[in-house]
Each structure stands twice: as structure tokens, then as C-alpha cells.
C-alpha positions in Angstrom: 116.2 136.9 10.5 118.3 135.2 13.2 117.6 138.1 15.6 113.9 137.8 14.9 113.9 134.0 15.7 115.8 134.7 19.0 113.3 137.3 20.1 110.4 134.9 19.3 112.0 132.1 21.4 112.7 134.5 24.3 109.1 135.6 24.2 107.8 132.0 24.2 110.0 131.1 27.2 108.8 134.2 29.1 105.1 133.4 28.4 105.6 129.7 29.4 107.4 130.6 32.7 104.6 133.2 33.5 101.9 130.5 32.9 103.7 128.0 35.1 104.1 130.6 37.9 100.5 131.5 37.8 99.4 127.8 37.7 101.7 127.0 40.7 100.3 129.9 42.6 96.8 128.6 42.0 97.7 125.0 43.0 99.5 126.3 46.1 96.4 128.2 47.2 94.2 125.2 46.6 96.5 122.9 48.4 96.6 125.1 51.5 92.7 125.2 51.6 92.6 121.4 51.2 95.1 121.0 54.1 93.0 123.1 56.4 89.9 121.0 55.5 91.8 117.8 56.2 93.1 119.0 59.5 89.6 120.0 60.6 88.0 116.6 59.7 91.0 114.3 60.1 88.9 111.8 62.1 86.2 111.4 59.5 86.1 108.7 56.8 86.0 111.4 54.1 89.4 112.7 55.1 90.9 109.3 54.2 89.5 109.7 50.7 91.1 113.2 50.4 94.4 111.9 51.6 94.4 109.0 49.3 97.5 108.3 47.3 97.2 105.4 45.0 100.5 103.7 44.2 101.5 103.7 40.5 102.4 100.0 40.8 100.7 97.9 43.4 102.9 96.6 46.2 102.3 93.2 47.9 103.1 92.7 51.5 102.9 89.9 54.1 101.4 90.0 57.6 104.2 89.3 60.1 102.3 89.7 63.3 102.2 86.2 64.7 98.8 86.7 66.4 97.4 88.3 63.2 96.7 91.8 62.1 93.4 93.7 62.7 91.9 95.4 59.7 89.6 98.5 60.1 87.1 100.6 58.3 89.4 103.6 58.4 92.8 104.4 59.8 92.7 103.4 63.5 89.0 103.0 63.1 86.5 100.2 63.9 88.0 96.7 63.8 86.3 94.7 61.0 88.3 91.5 61.3 91.8 90.0 61.4 94.3 88.9 58.7 96.3 85.8 59.8 100.0 85.5 59.9 101.6 85.5 56.4 98.5 86.7 54.6 99.4 88.3 51.3 97.9 91.8 50.9 97.8 94.2 48.0 98.7 97.7 49.1 96.4 100.1 47.3 96.5 103.3 49.3 99.0 105.4 51.3 97.0 107.5 53.8 100.1 109.4 55.1 98.6 109.0 58.6 101.4 108.0 60.8 101.1 106.2 64.1 103.2 104.6 66.9 102.0 101.3 68.5 103.4 99.7 71.7 103.9 96.0 70.9 104.9 94.4 74.2 107.1 97.3 75.3 108.6 97.8 71.8 107.5 101.0 70.0 106.7 100.5 66.3 106.4 103.5 64.1 104.4 103.2 60.8 101.6 104.4 58.6 98.0 103.4 58.1 97.6 102.0 54.6 94.7 100.7 52.5 94.9 97.1 51.5 92.9 94.5 49.6 92.7 90.7 49.9 90.5 88.0 48.3 88.7 87.3 51.6 87.1 90.8 51.3 85.4 90.1 48.0 82.0 89.4 49.7 82.3 92.3 52.2 80.7 95.7 51.9 84.1 97.2 50.9 87.1 95.7 49.2 89.6 98.1 50.8 90.4 98.1 54.5 93.1 99.7 56.6 96.0 98.2 58.5 99.0 99.5 60.4 102.0 98.8 58.1 104.5 98.4 61.0 103.3 94.7 60.9 103.8 94.3 57.2 106.9 93.0 55.3 108.1 92.2 51.9 108.9 88.7 53.1 106.7 86.2 54.8 107.7 84.5 58.1 109.2 81.1 57.6 108.9 78.1 59.9 111.8 77.2 62.1 111.6 73.6 60.7 113.1 72.8 57.3 111.7 69.6 55.7 113.2 67.7 52.7 112.2 64.6 50.8 114.3 61.5 50.5 113.8 59.5 47.3 113.9 55.7 47.8 116.3 53.1 46.5 115.0 51.2 43.5 116.1 48.9 40.7 114.8 49.6 37.2 113.7 46.8 34.8 117.0 47.1 32.8 118.9 46.4 36.0 120.1 50.0 36.7 120.0 50.9 40.3 119.2 54.3 41.9 120.3 54.7 45.5 118.2 56.5 48.1 119.0 60.2 47.9 118.3 63.1 50.3 118.1 66.2 48.0 119.1 69.4 49.8 119.5 71.5 46.6 117.0 74.2 47.4 118.7 75.2 50.6 122.2 75.1 49.0 121.3 77.2 46.0 119.3 79.7 48.1 122.2 80.3 50.6 125.2 80.0 48.2 123.7 81.9 45.2 122.4 85.0 47.1 122.5 88.6 45.8 125.6 89.6 47.7 128.0 86.9 46.6 128.9 85.6 43.2 128.2 82.1 41.9 131.7 81.5 40.7 133.1 82.2 44.2 130.7 79.9 46.0 130.4 77.1 43.4 131.2 73.6 44.8 131.8 71.9 41.5 134.9 72.4 39.3 134.9 72.5 35.5 136.1 68.9 35.2 133.2 67.8 37.5 130.6 69.2 35.1 131.4 66.5 32.6 130.2 63.7 35.0 126.8 62.3 35.8 127.4 61.8 39.5 130.2 63.4 41.6 131.2 62.3 45.0 132.2 65.5 46.8 135.7 65.6 48.3 136.4 66.9 51.8 136.7 70.6 50.8 133.5 70.4 48.6 131.7 68.6 51.4 132.6 71.2 54.0 131.4 73.9 51.7 128.1 72.1 51.2 127.6 71.7 55.0 128.4 75.4 55.5 125.7 76.6 53.1 123.2 74.1 54.6 124.0 75.4 58.1 124.5 71.9 59.4 127.5 70.0 60.8 128.9 66.5 60.8 127.4 65.9 64.3 123.9 66.4 63.0 121.5 63.6 62.2 119.0 62.8 59.4 115.6 61.9 60.7 113.3 60.3 58.1 109.7 59.9 59.0 107.5 57.4 57.0 104.0 58.8 56.8 102.3 55.5 56.0 104.4 53.3 58.3 104.5 55.9 61.2 108.1 55.0 61.8 111.4 57.0 62.0 114.9 56.1 60.7 117.9 58.1 61.8 121.4 58.4 60.3 124.5 60.4 61.2 125.5 63.0 58.6 129.1 62.0 59.1 128.3 58.5 57.8 126.6 59.7 54.6 128.5 60.5 51.4 127.8 63.9 49.9 127.1 63.8 46.2 126.0 65.9 43.2 123.8 64.1 40.6 122.9 65.4 37.2 119.3 66.5 37.0 117.3 65.2 34.0 116.0 68.7 33.3 119.5 70.1 33.0 121.2 71.4 29.9 121.7 69.4 26.8 125.2 68.0 26.0 125.6 70.5 23.1 125.5 73.4 25.5 127.6 72.0 28.3 126.6 71.7 32.0 126.6 74.2 34.8 126.4 73.6 38.5 122.7 74.4 38.7 122.1 71.4 36.4 122.9 69.2 39.4 121.1 68.0 42.5 123.1 68.2 45.8 122.5 65.9 48.7 123.4 62.8 50.6 123.7 59.2 49.3 121.7 56.8 51.6 122.4 53.7 49.5 119.8 51.0 50.2 118.8 52.3 53.6 115.4 53.6 52.4 113.4 51.3 50.1 110.5 52.2 47.9 107.9 49.8 49.3 107.8 51.3 52.8 109.3 54.7 52.7 108.3 56.4 49.4 106.0 58.8 51.3 108.4 60.5 53.8 109.4 63.7 55.5 113.0 64.3 56.2 114.6 66.6 58.8 118.3 67.4 59.5 119.3 68.5 63.0 120.3 67.6 66.5 117.0 66.2 67.8 114.1 64.3 66.2 111.1 66.7 65.7 108.5 64.1 64.8 105.8 62.6 67.0 104.9 58.9 66.6 101.4 57.6 66.7 99.6 60.9 66.4 99.1 61.3 62.7 95.9 59.8 61.1 94.5 59.4 57.6 91.4 61.3 56.7 88.5 59.1 55.8 85.5 61.1 54.7 81.8 60.5 55.2 79.3 62.0 52.8 76.9 64.5 54.2 74.1 66.8 52.9 75.3 70.0 51.3 73.3 72.1 53.8 75.5 70.6 56.6 78.6 72.4 55.2 79.2 75.3 57.6 79.9 77.9 55.0 77.8 79.0 52.0 80.1 78.7 49.0 78.6 81.1 46.4 80.9 79.7 43.8 79.3 76.2 44.2 75.7 77.2 45.2 74.3 74.7 42.6 74.0 71.3 44.3 74.8 69.7 40.9 78.4 71.0 41.1 79.3 70.0 44.7 79.4 67.1 47.1 80.0 67.6 50.9 81.9 65.4 53.3 82.7 65.3 57.0 85.5 63.8 59.1 86.1 64.3 62.9 88.7 63.8 65.6 88.5 64.5 69.3 89.4 68.1 68.8 88.0 69.1 65.4 85.2 68.7 62.8 86.5 68.7 59.2 84.3 69.6 56.4 85.1 69.3 52.7 83.0 70.5 49.8 84.3 68.7 46.7 83.8 70.3 43.2 82.4 67.9 40.6 83.7 70.1 37.8 87.4 70.6 37.1 87.2 74.4 36.9 86.0 74.7 40.5 87.7 74.4 43.9 87.6 72.0 46.8 86.8 73.9 50.0 88.1 72.7 53.4 86.8 74.1 56.6 87.8 73.0 60.1 85.8 73.8 63.2 87.1 73.6 66.8 84.7 71.4 68.8 85.2 73.1 72.1 84.7 76.7 71.0 82.6 75.8 67.9 84.7 78.4 66.0 86.3 78.2 62.6 90.1 77.5 62.8 91.0 76.7 59.2 89.5 77.7 55.9 91.1 77.1 52.5 90.3 76.5 48.9 92.2 74.0 46.8 91.8 74.8 43.2 92.7 73.5 39.7 95.3 75.5 37.9 98.1 74.9 35.3 100.4 73.5 38.0 98.0 72.3 40.7 94.9 70.1 41.3 93.1 68.8 44.4 94.0 65.3 45.5 91.5 62.5 45.4 89.7 61.8 48.6 89.1 58.5 50.5 85.6 57.8 51.8 84.3 55.3 54.3 82.8 53.4 51.3 86.2 52.7 49.6 88.7 52.8 52.5 89.3 49.0 52.2 90.3 49.4 48.5 94.0 49.9 47.7 93.8 53.6 47.0 96.7 55.9 47.8 96.0 57.8 51.0 97.0 61.4 50.4 95.2 63.4 53.2 96.5 63.4 56.8 95.9 65.3 60.0 97.1 65.2 63.6 100.1 66.1 65.8 103.1 65.6 63.5 105.7 67.7 65.4 106.7 67.9 69.0 105.6 71.0 70.8 103.6 72.2 67.8 99.9 72.3 67.0 98.1 69.7 64.8 98.7 69.8 61.1 96.7 69.2 57.9 98.3 68.3 54.5 97.9 66.3 51.4 95.1 68.2 49.7 96.8 69.3 46.5 99.0 67.9 43.8 101.8 70.0 42.4 103.3 69.8 38.9 105.7 72.7 39.8 106.9 73.5 43.2 106.2 71.5 46.4 103.5 71.0 48.9 103.2 72.8 52.2 102.2 71.4 55.6 99.7 73.7 57.3 99.1 74.0 61.0 95.5 74.2 62.3 96.2 77.6 63.8 96.7 81.1 62.5 99.7 81.7 64.6 102.1 79.1 63.2 103.7 79.5 59.7 103.2 76.7 57.3 106.2 74.4 56.3 107.1 74.1 52.7 108.6 70.7 51.8 111.8 71.4 49.9 111.5 68.6 47.4 113.4 70.3 44.5 110.6 69.8 42.0 112.4 71.6 39.1 111.4 71.3 35.5 
């Protein structure tokens, strides 16, 4: 009986191997024929379909070409448009068509890949082709780091909170990276974790400065948006502290270092009435311009004067259009009258009459568009949120203040496609 079972198993294995061998021979022959066809028609659009390899899991990449990245109808084909710097793209196809591009004397080797992006939804095709030598897993960050300084204030019960420059995001990002352990880089000791506020000693302070990539000779520049003024302080004169974050662990579980906010104590130097809306920079030189930023006061216009047809808001009952202008630009805002729609901002360069900025500000779980100020209510005491103008030296004009954030922080956008936006590191943890 045992011998019979062994013979049966051997027979099955032989048959299985024979079937696989025949199947592989058939597939090999087919593959060779397909290869010949692809080589003979490699320049046609159909060849791209035959070479198509769809990733099992979609990859997302960022455009890292500062001048933007052309997208085409096929690999190295007709240019259909351009994706700006830091555009997020979904990679949906590997064509296996390699190429080498000379970028200012530097040879870049890569592959033509199929990608998708939301801007393509109204186009004839939702998949276009780009050279992946200008794509990256990471987006390009600005060379300017901005923080927020909370103002000094006194509560009704008499408790006082000093002005505080929070630099936690940079500290945790640099100290808690993948290559080094948290325990090795931690600033706080076990006995510190029982306190609400810790003034860092010399060694702890030096460690904080190291991970912030700053020195005692640097300065803190605080720009008041509403006052259009700057205050400057030397780092060496500011105590370094760690304060317990209200969203940290409960007492029953004990504290850890990430339950704390790290930064600098400014005492009463920044008060709430004049400096609650501010941008803070740490460095050698002041990056801010004075007298160039201006509030955006909107004037209502007819919907047909909005430069772009917004299919999402085609019904006039759901939208109201506004205009604002400076010497350089015309700003157009189409405001949604229903909370499930988006506000649409478009900026047109006056000299070239070309679109230089186009963005939707939508409602979501953690975001919502800010309220606008119009020429009919500019004298009322409404909070001015939206600003534009030249905020930084040797940089293009900016636009910001168009979205509230429950989680995360706002970014300052430049009115150009060649300059990366600046995220304000406000440590809005929950």
C-alpha cells in the first residue's frame, strides 16, 4: 500500500512538472513575439499600453524640479502641461522606458512613468507621463524655518503665562530620527518628568541648541503681522525651558519627554494685545520686510467675472465672487455658501495676464476656510486673517491666512511656482 502511494505521488509530480514546462515554453514564445512587436512600434502610443506595469500599491512622489516638471501624452511625447514644484503625484505605471536628460550639464538617468493628479480630472486623460529623475519621496522644504511665539498673559485667577517660543517640532524631528535612539538623545532626566516646567541646565541647553542647529550668537526675530513691527532678542539672553503640554499623559501613566514643549522663555517681552499674530525666525539676520504686507479687503463682483469656470460651484446660488488688486496682481475669490464646498482663490499677473496661483481651500475634519473681510465691513472690528505682499527679503510676494487648522499648522505660499511654501512650526499637537 505504501509503495502504491509513493508511485501515485511520483506520477503526480511528474505530470505537474511537465505541465509547467509546457506552459513556460508557451509563455516564453508569446513573450518573444510581444517583444518584437514592442521594438517595432516603440514610438507609438500603443506600445506604452503593452509595456504597462501597474504597481500593486500606488506610490506617491513629489516634483523636485524647481522650475516645474513637464507632463506628456506619452513617454517623451507631446508636452501637455507642467506640474509645479512639490506637486504630489500618484505613480500608476512603470513604462520601463529609460532615458537620460542633461539638466544644466548634469546627466540624470531615469524612467518615464505614468502619473495622476487632481488637476487632470477635467482633462481628456487622467494619466500622463513624466521623467522620474525629477521625482522624490520627499518634497523640497524652504530654507526659512518659521515658528510661533505665544504672548504673555495673565489669567482671571491671577496665574501668569510667560511669552514662549515653541521650537518642539524641530527638536523632536532632529533628535528622534530613525538612526538614533530616543533614550540616547533625550534632554530630560527621569526626575525632570515629574515637573510641570523645567529650566534646562547648561548641558541640556547645549543639547537643545545642537538639535535646533542654532548657536548662542543667533537672534530671535519676531514679526508682528498686525503691527508691522519687529522685535529682536539674543538667544544667549533667553532661558531654555521645557513645559508640560496639556495634551500629555495623565498622571496615572507617568510622563515622557514627548509630553513636553521645548523652547525659550521670553517673559513679558511679547504681550497679547499687540503681538498675538506673529511669525518668528531664529538666525543671524532678519529675513522680514517692513511696510510691504497688506490686508486683503475684498470687493464683491459678478460670478461671470471670476476667471475660471468652477464646475463644482456652477450654480450661482452656491457661490459668491470677490476681487482684490495690488499693483502687480488681480486676486479673485469664489466663496462657497455651503459648508461642503470649497473656496477657490485665483491670482492673475497684471503684466502678463497669466494665472500665477490657483488653489482650493476646503472644509474637512481638521480644516475650514477663514472668514473674509469686504469693503462693506472693513471698519468693523473683525479679525483680519488674509494677507499678501512681500514678507521676506529677496523672496517673491506671499499669500496666507486662507484656512483654519484644528490639527497641524498653516503654510505661507509664495505667488510663484518656483519657491516652496513655508510651514509655520506652531506645534499644534492634540
